[in-house]
N, C-alpha and C positions, 0 to 999 in steps of 0.2 A: 586569767591564764588561758592562753590559746590551747586547744586540744592538740594532742600529739599521739604518736604511736607508742612511744616509750617515755616514761618518766624516770629520770635518774635521781635517786634519793641519796643525799649526803647529810648525815647527822654529824653535828660538830659541837664541841664544847671547848672554848679557849684554844682554838686552832689557828691562831693568826700566823704561825710560822709556815704552815703548809697548805692552808685552805685555798689560796689562789692557784697553786699548782694543780690541786685536785679539780677545781672548777674548770680551769683551762684545758685539762686533760679530757674532761667530759665535753666541753664546748667544741673542741677540735675534732670530734668524732666525724668520720666520713659519713656516718648515718646522721642526717641533719634533722629528721623529723622527731625531735625530742624536746622535753623540758627538763630543766635541772632544778629540782626542789632542794634547797639548802635549809635544813631544819636546825635552827640554833637552840641549844639547850641552856639558855641563860648565860651565855659567855660574858666574862667581865674584862676581856682584853679587846683587841681591835678587830676581832672576827666580823662582827656585824658591819662595821664601817667598810671593811675590805669587800665583803659580799655586796653591799649596797652600791659601792663604786663600780663593781663589775657588772651589776645588773643594769646600770644606766646605759651600757653599750650593747646589751644583748637582752631582749625582752623574753628570752627563753629561761633566764635565770630568775627564780622566784625565791624570796626569803621568807621563811616562817620563823617567828620568834616566840618563845614560850619560856616560862619559869623553869629553873633547873629541876628536872625530874629523872634524869638518867637516860642512857642511850636507847633502851628498849621503848620507853614511853615516847621519846622523840621520834624514833622510826615509825612507831604506830601512828602518830599524828600525821606524819608525811604520807604514809600509805593511805590513810583515810582521806587526805586532801587530794590525792592523786585521782586522775580520771582516765589515764591512758590504758591501753589494752595490756601493755607489758610494763614491768618495773625492773630496774636494776639498782644495785647498791654500790656506792663507792665511798670508802672511808676517807675522812678529811685529810689524811696524811699519805694516801696511796695514789697510784696512777694507773691509767689504761693505755694500751696501744691504740693508736688512732682508728684502727679498723675493728676494734673489739666488738662493738654492737652490731656493725654491719655483718661481720662473719657469723655471729651468733644468730642474727635474724635470718640469714640465709639458711643456716642449719635447721631452724625451726619451721621455715616456710614449707608449705605443702607436706608436712609430716604430722604424725600424731603426738610428737613430743610437746610437753608443756613447759619444760624447764631445760635450760642449756647452761652448762658450766664450761670453763676453759681452764688451762693450766696457769699457775701463779708462780712468778719468780720473785724471790726476796732480794732486796738490795740494802746495803748499809749506808747510813749517813752518820755513823757514830764517830766521835773524835778519837784519835789514836790513844789518848789516855783514859778512855772510858772504862769504868769498872763493871759495866753490864756484861754478864756472862753469856747471854744469848746473842749469837751473831747470825747473819743471813746465811741460809743454806745455799750451797752452790748449785744444787740440782733443783730443777723446777718441781713444783708440787702439783699433783693431780688429785682432785677430790672435791669436796663440797665446801667451798669457801664463799663467804658473803660477797666479796668484791668480784668474784668470777660469775656470780649468779645473774641470769636473765630469765624471767619467767612471767607467766600470765598473772595479772593482778587478781583475777578471779580465784586463784588458789588461796589467797588470804581470806576470802569470803567463805570458802569451803572448810578451811582448816584453822581459821582463827589467826589472830595477830601474835606478835611476840609476847612472851610471858614477861611482864614488867617486874616481876620479883627476881628474875635471873639477871645478875649484874654482868657476868662474863660468860660468853658462850650462848648468847640468846639465839643466834642463828642456828647453831647446832641443835639446840632444844626444839626450835620451831620445825626445822627440816626433818627431824626424826618422825614427826607426825606425817609429813609428806611421804617419806620412805615407807612408813607402815601402810599407807593407803595405796602403795604401788603406783604412784603417779609416774608417767613416762618421762624419763630424764636422759639427756645425752651429754656426754663429757667429751669435749674436743681435745685432741692432742696438739694444741697450740698454746704457746705462752702469750696471753693477751692482757694479763693483769699483773701489776707489780706492787708488792707489799714493802713499804719502807720500814726498816728497822732503825729506831732511834731511841734516845734515852727516856722518852716519855710513853713508849708503847704500853698499852694496858692489856693487850691480848697476846702479845709475843708468841708463845708456843701453843696457843689454844687449838689451832687446827691440826697439830701433829697427829692426834689420835681421833680426828673427826670420823674417818671412814670406819674405824673399829667400833666407835660408839654407835654410829648409825646402824652398822651391821648387827651389833648385839641387840639394839632396840627392835630391829626388824625381826630377828630370830625369836626373841622373847615373845613378841606379839603373836608370831606364827604359832608358837607352842601353846599359848593361851587359847588361840582360836581353834586349834585342832583337837 
């Protein structure tokens, strides 16, 4: 793997329906100094074949295959494999604006911030007869979302990797440690990431109360320290 300034990490399990869209979204970034690490969590569908085919035309795409152990363990393996100064996360069913990484890198350049988030817009790909109750919210979301994150890889050395016992909300759990340590964070008022709502979402409404949970964690820690 060639060294890069940013490693984009995509964890995927049986993601044949959307994985190509996600990879193309990362590949088409105006910020070109990147690698795309696709960490496959033991998929049994065509995911690996799709990624392998895409990697043949772009040597920035790297496929890691491993037995099925869950998303947190898969993300951790990719983080440990990464050698870039910065890491970003893109879910296998989501998308980025083509300028996402460039805009965030500009915001971090010559600043003391170590982490940058952007706003996220949800969009539906549900059939009209879907019985799923949760639908895409029309208003953009501002907060701490995994797909909007860009940060220094060294943060994971300082605060540890994702808790592999946390099945859903692993990023929220991890980032609460970062918030407690008062790492410098900037949140951009720009929609640069897009969360797809479909019938197989596993996290659906997880981010709805992310900010409140992080704030509570931070305040609880402050009370203990005082």
